[in-house]
C-alpha positions as CSV (number, residue, x, y, z in Angstrom):
1,M,131.1,38.3,210.1
2,L,129.5,41.6,210.9
3,R,131.0,43.8,208.2
4,S,133.6,43.7,205.5
5,E,134.8,46.6,203.3
6,Q,137.7,47.4,201.0
7,I,139.3,50.6,199.7
8,Q,142.0,51.3,197.2
9,V,144.1,54.4,197.4
10,D,147.1,55.9,195.7
11,T,150.6,55.7,197.2
12,Q,150.5,59.1,198.7
13,L,150.8,60.1,202.4
14,N,148.0,62.6,202.0
15,E,145.6,59.7,201.4
16,L,146.0,58.8,205.1
17,N,143.2,61.2,206.1
18,H,140.9,59.6,203.6
19,V,141.8,56.1,204.8
20,L,141.2,57.0,208.4
21,A,137.9,58.7,207.7
22,W,136.8,55.6,205.7
23,F,137.9,53.4,208.7
24,D,135.9,55.5,211.2
25,G,132.8,55.0,209.1
26,L,133.1,51.2,209.6
27,R,132.9,51.3,213.4
28,C,130.3,49.0,214.9
29,A,128.7,49.2,218.3
30,G,130.3,47.0,220.9
31,I,133.9,47.4,219.8
32,P,135.8,48.8,222.9
33,E,137.2,52.2,222.4
34,L,140.8,51.1,223.2
35,V,140.6,48.3,220.7
36,W,139.3,50.7,218.0
37,L,142.1,53.2,218.7
38,Q,144.7,50.4,218.5
39,C,143.3,49.2,215.2
40,Q,143.2,52.8,213.9
41,L,146.9,53.2,214.9
42,A,147.8,49.9,213.2
43,L,146.0,51.0,210.1
44,A,147.8,54.3,210.0
45,E,151.2,52.7,210.6
46,G,150.7,50.0,208.1
47,F,149.6,52.4,205.4
48,T,152.4,54.9,206.0
49,N,154.9,52.0,206.0
50,A,153.5,50.8,202.6
51,V,153.9,54.3,201.2
52,R,157.3,55.1,202.7
53,H,159.0,51.7,202.3
54,A,157.2,49.2,200.1
55,H,156.3,51.8,197.4
56,R,159.3,54.1,197.9
57,N,160.5,53.8,194.3
58,R,157.0,53.4,192.8
59,S,154.7,55.8,191.0
60,P,152.4,57.7,193.3
61,D,149.4,56.2,191.5
62,T,150.5,52.6,192.5
63,P,147.5,51.3,194.4
64,I,147.4,50.3,198.0
65,E,144.5,48.1,198.8
66,I,143.0,47.9,202.3
67,S,140.4,45.6,203.6
68,V,138.8,45.6,207.1
69,T,136.6,42.7,208.3
70,I,134.8,43.0,211.6
71,F,133.7,39.8,213.3
72,K,131.8,39.3,216.5
73,E,135.0,39.0,218.6
74,F,137.8,40.3,216.4
75,L,138.8,42.8,213.8
76,E,141.0,42.0,210.8
77,I,143.0,44.6,208.8
78,Q,144.8,43.6,205.6
79,I,147.0,46.1,203.7
80,W,148.1,45.0,200.3
81,D,151.2,46.6,198.6
82,C,153.2,45.9,195.4
83,G,156.7,46.5,196.8
84,P,159.5,44.1,197.5
85,T,158.9,41.7,200.3
86,F,160.7,41.7,203.7
87,N,160.9,39.3,206.6
88,L,158.6,40.8,209.3
89,R,159.6,38.3,212.0
90,K,163.3,39.2,211.5
91,M,162.5,42.9,211.5
92,L,160.5,42.5,214.7
93,E,163.2,40.5,216.4
94,A,165.7,43.2,215.6
95,I,163.6,46.0,217.2
96,P,164.3,46.4,220.9
97,D,161.3,46.2,223.2
98,E,161.9,49.9,224.2
99,V,162.5,52.2,221.2
100,D,164.2,55.6,221.7
101,R,161.4,58.2,221.6
102,D,163.6,60.4,219.5
103,A,164.4,57.7,217.0
104,A,163.4,58.4,213.4
105,G,161.5,55.1,213.0
106,G,160.8,51.7,214.4
107,R,158.0,52.7,216.8
108,G,155.2,51.7,214.4
109,L,156.1,48.1,214.0
110,L,156.7,47.8,217.8
111,L,153.3,49.2,218.5
112,M,151.7,46.8,216.1
113,K,153.6,43.9,217.6
114,K,152.5,44.9,221.1
115,T,148.8,45.4,220.3
116,A,148.2,42.7,217.7
117,D,147.0,39.2,218.4
118,V,148.2,38.2,215.0
119,L,150.7,40.2,212.9
120,D,151.9,38.7,209.7
121,Y,153.4,39.8,206.3
122,R,153.3,37.5,203.4
123,R,153.8,37.5,199.6
124,S,150.8,36.3,197.6
125,P,151.0,34.4,194.3
126,D,150.1,37.6,192.4
127,Q,153.3,39.2,193.6
128,R,151.7,41.5,196.2
129,N,152.4,41.6,199.9
130,C,149.8,41.5,202.6
131,L,150.2,43.0,206.1
132,L,147.7,41.2,208.3
133,F,146.7,42.7,211.7
134,V,144.2,40.9,213.9
135,K,142.9,42.2,217.2
136,H,140.5,40.1,219.4
137,Y,138.1,41.8,221.8
138,T,135.2,41.1,224.0
139,R,132.2,43.0,222.9
140,Q,131.2,45.7,225.5
141,D,127.5,44.9,225.2
142,L,128.2,41.3,226.0
143,A,130.8,41.9,228.8
144,R,129.8,41.0,232.3
145,P,130.4,43.5,235.1
146,D,133.0,42.5,237.7
């Protein structure tokens, strides 16, 4: 493990800027730019989904906890919410591979599905839910030229 950090924020969409600034501060040398941007997008989508869906009927001060762990060859994002659980696999199966660009929603989960090496959503014994996004990569400083 190269680095592991956690943050807790309120259930408010305006916290997204704070979350993304925090995430940018975690960047380690060697993580490819495309991988970093994909992880940043997954973090933004996961956070906004927690606010809009999991915590829809909850107080704005309900915490959302986020942890990011950077390993030598992969990055792991966990987003913890206190909302009702849902079946991520069923939801992903119901989303067509091509989402209408004008659709009100559905693109975020599809993007996460297409970019993640692991995407999971589980209920923990403490009655919280955890969205897990894992992205593998080859460190640029270790990559061999073709």
